[in-house]
Structure formats: C-alpha cells, structure tokens
KELOTOR-59695 format. One line per field, with one value per atom (N, C-alpha, C, CB): atom name; x, y, z negated; residue in one letter. Coordinates in pm, 1 decimal. Each point is the difference from the previous one (the first is absolute). Glycine has a CB too. Example, Ala and Ser with C-alpha at 12.3 -4.5 7.8 and 13.67 -1.06 7.14 Angstrom:
% residues 2
atom: c(N,CA,C,CB,N,CA,C,CB) $
X: c(1319.0,-89.0,90.0,-189.2,154.2,82.0,-77.0,118.4) $
Y: c(-569.0,119.0,120.0,-117.3,222.3,119.0,109.0,-62.8) $
Z: c(-780.0,0.0,0.0,-124.6,196.6,-6.0,-73.0,214.5) $
rest: c(A,A,A,A,S,S,S,S) $
END
This chain:
% residues 95
atom: c(N,CA,C,CB,N,CA,C,CB,N,CA,C,CB,N,CA,C,CB,N,CA,C,CB,N,CA,C,CB,N,CA,C,CB,N,CA,C,CB,N,CA,C,CB,N,CA,C,CB,N,CA,C,CB,N,CA,C,CB,N,CA,C,CB,N,CA,C,CB,N,CA,C,CB,N,CA,C,CB,N,CA,C,CB,N,CA,C,CB,N,CA,C,CB,N,CA,C,CB,N,CA,C,CB,N,CA,C,CB,N,CA,C,CB,N,CA,C,CB,N,CA,C,CB,N,CA,C,CB,N,CA,C,CB,N,CA,C,CB,N,CA,C,CB,N,CA,C,CB,N,CA,C,CB,N,CA,C,CB,N,CA,C,CB,N,CA,C,CB,N,CA,C,CB,N,CA,C,CB,N,CA,C,CB,N,CA,C,CB,N,CA,C,CB,N,CA,C,CB,N,CA,C,CB,N,CA,C,CB,N,CA,C,CB,N,CA,C,CB,N,CA,C,CB,N,CA,C,CB,N,CA,C,CB,N,CA,C,CB,N,CA,C,CB,N,CA,C,CB,N,CA,C,CB,N,CA,C,CB,N,CA,C,CB,N,CA,C,CB,N,CA,C,CB,N,CA,C,CB,N,CA,C,CB,N,CA,C,CB,N,CA,C,CB,N,CA,C,CB,N,CA,C,CB,N,CA,C,CB,N,CA,C,CB,N,CA,C,CB,N,CA,C,CB,N,CA,C,CB,N,CA,C,CB,N,CA,C,CB,N,CA,C,CB,N,CA,C,CB,N,CA,C,CB,N,CA,C,CB,N,CA,C,CB,N,CA,C,CB,N,CA,C,CB,N,CA,C,CB,N,CA,C,CB,N,CA,C,CB,N,CA,C,CB,N,CA,C,CB,N,CA,C,CB,N,CA,C,CB,N,CA,C,CB,N,CA,C,CB,N,CA,C,CB,N,CA,C,CB,N,CA,C,CB,N,CA,C,CB,N,CA,C,CB,N,CA,C,CB,N,CA,C,CB,N,CA,C,CB,N,CA,C,CB,N,CA,C,CB,N,CA,C,CB) $
X: c(4276.3,-120.8,-36.2,50.2,-177.2,-45.4,-39.3,-79.7,105.5,-43.3,-105.5,224.7,-319.6,-106.4,41.7,-179.7,171.1,33.2,-132.3,225.5,-258.2,-127.1,-11.5,-5.4,115.1,-3.7,-44.3,182.5,-128.8,-38.9,-144.6,238.6,-282.5,-139.2,-95.1,71.7,-41.9,-84.0,2.1,45.3,71.5,10.7,-83.2,231.0,-230.7,-78.6,-149.4,183.8,-226.6,-140.6,-40.8,14.6,71.6,-28.6,-10.1,118.1,-28.7,-1.2,-126.5,252.3,-289.8,-120.6,-123.8,110.2,-115.7,-111.5,-5.4,14.6,101.8,5.9,-44.9,187.3,-150.7,-42.0,-151.0,223.9,-280.4,-145.1,-71.1,31.7,22.8,-58.5,9.7,59.9,53.7,16.5,-96.0,240.7,-260.3,-92.1,-143.5,154.2,-192.1,-134.4,-19.8,-5.1,107.5,-9.7,-12.1,134.5,-64.1,-9.1,-139.3,241.9,-300.4,-136.3,-99.5,61.1,-42.0,-89.1,11.0,22.4,99.5,19.2,-63.9,213.8,-201.4,-58.6,-152.7,195.3,-256.0,-145.7,-47.2,-2.7,78.2,-36.8,9.8,80.0,22.2,17.3,-110.8,248.3,-286.0,-108.2,-132.8,119.9,-145.7,-123.7,-0.9,-14.5,127.5,10.2,-22.4,160.9,-103.9,-16.4,-145.6,238.5,-301.3,-141.3,-87.6,40.2,-11.4,-77.5,20.1,19.8,102.7,29.7,-71.5,223.3,-221.5,-68.0,-150.3,178.5,-234.8,-143.1,-33.7,-11.7,98.1,-24.5,10.1,88.3,2.5,20.2,-106.4,243.5,-321.7,-107.2,56.4,-167.3,271.0,64.8,-85.2,224.4,-202.6,-76.0,83.8,-122.0,53.1,70.9,31.2,-113.8,213.1,47.3,-108.8,231.9,-307.7,-102.8,-110.3,50.7,-87.8,-99.8,52.6,-91.5,219.8,62.1,-0.6,144.0,-111.0,3.7,-138.2,194.9,-298.2,-136.7,-39.5,-60.7,88.8,-33.9,78.3,-51.2,175.4,82.3,-58.0,202.7,-250.2,-60.9,-129.3,101.4,-181.4,-124.3,29.4,-111.3,212.0,35.5,48.6,59.2,18.4,47.3,-117.9,215.7,-314.2,-117.4,-80.0,-8.9,-4.9,-72.7,72.5,-92.0,224.9,77.3,-18.1,168.9,-170.3,-20.0,-139.2,159.8,-259.4,-136.5,-9.9,-89.9,156.7,-0.7,67.4,2.5,107.3,68.7,-89.4,222.1,-303.3,-90.5,-116.0,61.9,-104.1,-113.6,38.9,-107.2,233.1,42.7,-28.8,176.1,-147.8,-30.5,-148.9,197.4,-283.0,-144.1,-43.6,-34.8,91.1,-34.0,52.2,5.0,112.0,55.9,-84.1,230.7,-284.1,-83.0,-131.1,102.8,-156.7,-124.1,21.7,-82.1,200.3,28.0,38.8,70.2,-37.6,43.8,-110.5,149.8,-114.3,-103.7,-45.7,99.0,-227.0,-54.5,54.5,-210.4,223.4,51.5,-102.3,136.8,-90.4,-86.8,-46.4,-72.9,105.6,-40.0,110.5,-144.2,110.9,102.0,84.0,-148.3,258.2,93.6,-35.9,175.8,-293.3,-40.4,5.3,80.4,-42.1,4.9,-141.9,230.2,-252.9,-132.1,-17.3,-2.5,-107.5,-20.4,-33.4,-80.4,117.8,-30.1,-149.9,222.5,-269.8,-141.3,-36.0,-0.1,-121.3,-49.3,-24.3,-105.1,116.3,-24.3,-147.1,191.3,-277.7,-142.9,-42.6,-37.3,107.1,-55.4,66.3,-80.8) $
Y: c(-5122.9,-14.8,132.4,-243.3,272.6,126.4,-22.7,81.5,21.1,-4.2,106.7,-86.6,61.7,95.9,80.5,-151.3,280.9,88.1,50.7,68.9,-98.3,42.7,151.7,-211.9,280.3,146.3,58.0,-1.6,-52.6,48.8,-37.2,-19.7,-98.1,-39.2,95.4,-239.2,272.9,94.2,138.8,-130.4,171.9,130.6,1.8,31.2,-140.9,-9.2,4.9,-134.8,63.3,3.0,139.6,-240.0,305.0,135.2,97.5,-51.1,40.0,86.2,-23.4,-1.1,-124.5,-32.0,56.5,-208.6,194.0,55.1,151.0,-193.8,258.1,145.8,48.8,0.9,-73.6,40.1,-14.3,-70.7,-35.9,-17.5,109.1,-245.4,281.5,106.9,134.4,-126.1,151.4,125.4,6.9,7.4,-119.0,-2.9,23.1,-157.7,96.2,18.5,144.8,-241.6,300.2,139.5,92.6,-53.6,23.1,80.3,-5.9,-41.4,-77.9,-14.9,74.8,-224.1,216.0,70.0,151.5,-189.9,239.3,144.0,44.4,-9.3,-74.7,33.2,6.6,-109.7,12.3,0.6,115.8,-249.3,283.9,114.5,129.5,-122.1,135.6,120.2,11.2,-12.2,-100.6,0.6,39.7,-178.3,125.7,34.9,148.6,-234.7,286.8,142.3,86.9,-55.9,15.5,75.5,-4.0,-52.1,-64.7,-10.8,88.8,-234.9,239.2,83.8,148.2,-176.5,214.4,139.3,40.7,-20.1,-66.8,29.4,14.2,-125.5,39.9,8.3,130.0,-251.4,294.1,124.3,122.3,-109.3,106.7,114.7,9.2,-16.1,-89.0,-2.8,29.4,72.8,-145.2,18.6,-58.8,-5.2,53.8,-43.3,-102.0,223.7,-328.1,-97.6,60.0,-189.2,135.3,54.4,-4.6,-72.1,-37.3,-9.6,102.5,-243.5,269.6,103.5,138.2,-140.3,162.8,127.5,21.5,-15.4,-88.7,12.4,28.5,-155.6,91.5,24.8,144.6,-241.9,288.2,137.7,100.6,-76.8,46.5,88.0,11.8,-63.9,-47.3,1.6,80.9,-225.1,211.2,77.3,149.8,-194.8,231.7,141.6,54.7,-35.0,-43.2,44.4,22.5,-126.1,37.2,16.1,123.8,-248.7,272.3,119.2,128.8,-134.5,131.0,119.5,29.3,-48.5,-55.4,19.0,55.5,-187.8,137.7,50.0,145.4,-232.9,265.0,137.6,94.4,-86.4,42.7,83.5,23.8,-89.2,-9.4,16.5,93.3,-229.6,232.7,83.2,144.1,-205.2,230.7,135.1,104.4,-104.6,79.7,103.2,32.8,-78.1,-20.4,25.5,83.1,-215.7,186.3,76.9,142.8,-210.5,227.6,133.7,81.7,-90.1,25.9,70.3,45.9,-135.8,59.4,38.5,113.0,-232.2,241.5,102.2,134.2,-181.2,184.8,124.9,103.7,-126.9,249.5,105.0,37.4,88.6,-52.5,39.2,137.8,-137.1,163.8,128.9,109.0,-114.3,231.2,113.6,5.9,-11.0,-83.9,-1.8,58.9,-201.2,254.3,62.4,-107.2,199.5,-159.1,-93.0,-29.3,83.6,-47.0,-28.7,122.3,-230.1,346.8,122.7,49.7,61.1,-2.6,52.2,134.1,-121.0,138.7,129.6,107.6,-117.8,242.0,109.4,24.3,105.4,-61.0,28.0,132.7,-132.6,140.8,126.4,95.7,-116.2,243.3,102.2,1.9,137.3,-177.1,4.6,-120.5,126.8,-234.0,-116.1,-65.3,-21.5) $
Z: c(-1284.9,-74.5,-66.2,-36.6,39.4,-57.5,-145.2,225.9,-301.9,-138.9,-20.1,-77.4,-6.4,-26.9,-121.2,98.1,-81.6,-111.0,-58.5,104.9,-228.5,-58.1,-8.5,-129.4,113.6,-6.8,133.7,-173.4,283.0,133.0,31.7,76.3,-120.7,21.8,-71.5,23.5,-144.8,-76.3,63.2,-209.9,258.8,66.2,128.1,-96.4,172.1,123.3,-32.1,109.3,-214.9,-39.8,-44.0,-68.6,-7.8,-47.3,116.8,-215.1,310.8,117.8,83.3,2.2,15.3,75.9,-69.2,87.1,-217.5,-76.3,7.9,-152.0,146.0,7.8,137.7,-167.9,271.7,135.6,15.6,91.9,-146.1,5.2,-77.0,22.1,-138.0,-79.9,72.9,-209.6,272.4,74.8,118.2,-68.8,135.4,113.6,-47.4,122.6,-232.0,-54.1,-45.2,-72.5,11.4,-43.7,120.2,-205.5,312.6,122.4,60.4,41.8,-39.2,51.7,-88.6,97.9,-227.2,-93.3,18.6,-164.7,181.0,21.7,131.3,-131.4,233.8,129.7,-8.8,114.6,-183.1,-11.3,-87.6,30.5,-134.5,-83.4,79.5,-204.1,285.1,81.5,104.3,-35.7,94.1,98.8,-65.0,131.7,-250.9,-71.1,-35.9,-91.9,48.3,-34.5,124.3,-187.4,299.3,124.5,46.7,63.2,-70.9,38.8,-87.8,78.6,-207.1,-91.1,32.8,-179.1,209.6,34.5,128.6,-113.6,212.7,126.8,-23.1,127.7,-213.6,-28.1,-73.4,-9.7,-80.4,-73.9,90.0,-205.5,302.3,87.7,108.6,-45.3,62.4,99.9,139.2,-175.1,211.7,129.3,112.0,-112.1,232.4,117.2,76.6,15.0,32.8,81.8,136.0,-120.5,188.2,127.2,107.1,-59.6,68.4,104.0,-22.2,25.7,-151.4,-28.4,38.6,-187.7,160.9,35.0,151.0,-204.6,280.0,145.8,57.6,4.5,-58.4,47.3,-28.0,-39.4,-80.1,-36.5,83.9,-232.8,262.5,83.2,140.8,-134.3,189.7,133.8,-1.2,50.3,-156.3,-9.8,-8.6,-114.2,38.3,-12.6,133.2,-241.2,315.4,131.9,94.6,-34.1,30.0,85.7,-39.8,32.9,-162.5,-46.6,37.3,-188.8,182.6,39.0,149.0,-181.6,263.8,143.3,27.1,48.5,-119.9,16.8,-45.7,-32.7,-76.4,-50.1,98.8,-235.1,293.9,98.8,121.4,-78.0,114.5,114.0,-34.5,79.7,-205.3,-39.4,-32.6,-86.6,58.6,-37.5,107.7,-138.6,266.0,101.0,7.7,129.1,-143.0,5.0,-120.1,124.6,-240.6,-119.9,11.3,-137.1,195.0,16.3,98.8,-50.7,153.7,97.4,-63.3,184.4,-275.2,-66.7,-98.7,27.6,-85.0,-99.3,61.1,-151.8,280.4,63.0,-10.0,158.2,-196.7,-6.6,140.4,-214.7,223.7,129.4,37.2,-40.0,168.9,46.7,-27.3,178.1,-215.4,-25.3,-144.9,236.7,-312.2,-139.2,-85.0,39.3,-153.6,-83.9,-67.1,-38.7,-18.4,-61.3,-143.9,151.4,-195.1,-135.4,-89.8,33.6,21.0,-81.6,-20.8,88.5,-201.8,-31.9,68.6,-221.8,297.6,69.5,-101.6,208.4,-178.4,-93.8,-7.1,48.9,-167.8,-18.5,63.1,-211.1,258.3,53.5,-114.8,197.7,-169.4,-102.0,-38.0,88.0,2.9,-27.8,-82.0,212.0,-203.1,-54.4,-108.8,202.7) $
rest: c(M,M,M,M,Q,Q,Q,Q,T,T,T,T,R,R,R,R,N,N,N,N,P,P,P,P,L,L,L,L,L,L,L,L,D,D,D,D,E,E,E,E,F,F,F,F,A,A,A,A,K,K,K,K,L,L,L,L,T,T,T,T,T,T,T,T,G,G,G,G,A,A,A,A,M,M,M,M,G,G,G,G,L,L,L,L,A,A,A,A,Q,Q,Q,Q,A,A,A,A,A,A,A,A,G,G,G,G,E,E,E,E,E,E,E,E,A,A,A,A,K,K,K,K,S,S,S,S,A,A,A,A,M,M,M,M,R,R,R,R,A,A,A,A,Q,Q,Q,Q,T,T,T,T,D,D,D,D,R,R,R,R,L,L,L,L,V,V,V,V,A,A,A,A,E,E,E,E,L,L,L,L,D,D,D,D,L,L,L,L,V,V,V,V,R,R,R,R,R,R,R,R,D,D,D,D,E,E,E,E,F,F,F,F,D,D,D,D,V,V,V,V,L,L,L,L,K,K,K,K,A,A,A,A,E,E,E,E,I,I,I,I,A,A,A,A,A,A,A,A,L,L,L,L,R,R,R,R,A,A,A,A,E,E,E,E,L,L,L,L,A,A,A,A,A,A,A,A,L,L,L,L,K,K,K,K,P,P,P,P,A,A,A,A,A,A,A,A,A,A,A,A,A,A,A,A,K,K,K,K,K,K,K,K,K,K,K,K,P,P,P,P,E,E,E,E,T,T,T,T,G,G,G,G,R,R,R,R,S,S,S,S,T,T,T,T,G,G,G,G,A,A,A,A,V,V,V,V,P,P,P,P,P,P,P,P,K,K,K,K,D,D,D,D,A,A,A,A,A,A,A,A,G,G,G,G) $
END
C-alpha cells in the first residue's frame, strides 16, 4: 500500500510551478529578443534578399552593356591622324 507524503506532494507542486514559470520566462525572453532584433533591422534599413538579388542582376546587365559600349567610345575619342597632340604651337614673330 502506498502512503502519501505531504512534503513530497508540496515539492512536486513547487517544481511544477517553477517549470511553468521558467517556460513562461523563456517565451517572454524570446519575444523580447525578437522585438529588439526587428527594431534593430528597421533602424539599420537593411535590404531584403530578393531585393538584393534583383539589384545584383540589374548591375550585371549594366556592366555587360558598359563593356559593349567601351570600344565604341574609345574609337570616338581617338585623335585623328596628322593632328597635334594638344601642344600649343609657337607664335609667329610677326603676329
């Protein structure tokens, strides 16, 4: 036959209450940490991953277009043959 010990019953109730309190405190800490992290992310004005990927693709396309346009721009900038290199010609003694 089993006997009930009131001391053990009270200890079991106290332990159960402490575990519930610890679990509630853990949930509260988790939600506080999540709120703090969300606030920090909002303050830093971070970019979402999908926005970053779209912008990265646009930059890659612009770089490819720029690489294609560079030879044409370089051909237009080439000095014509027979022209001086930009040095100032000497003045005539008469003029």
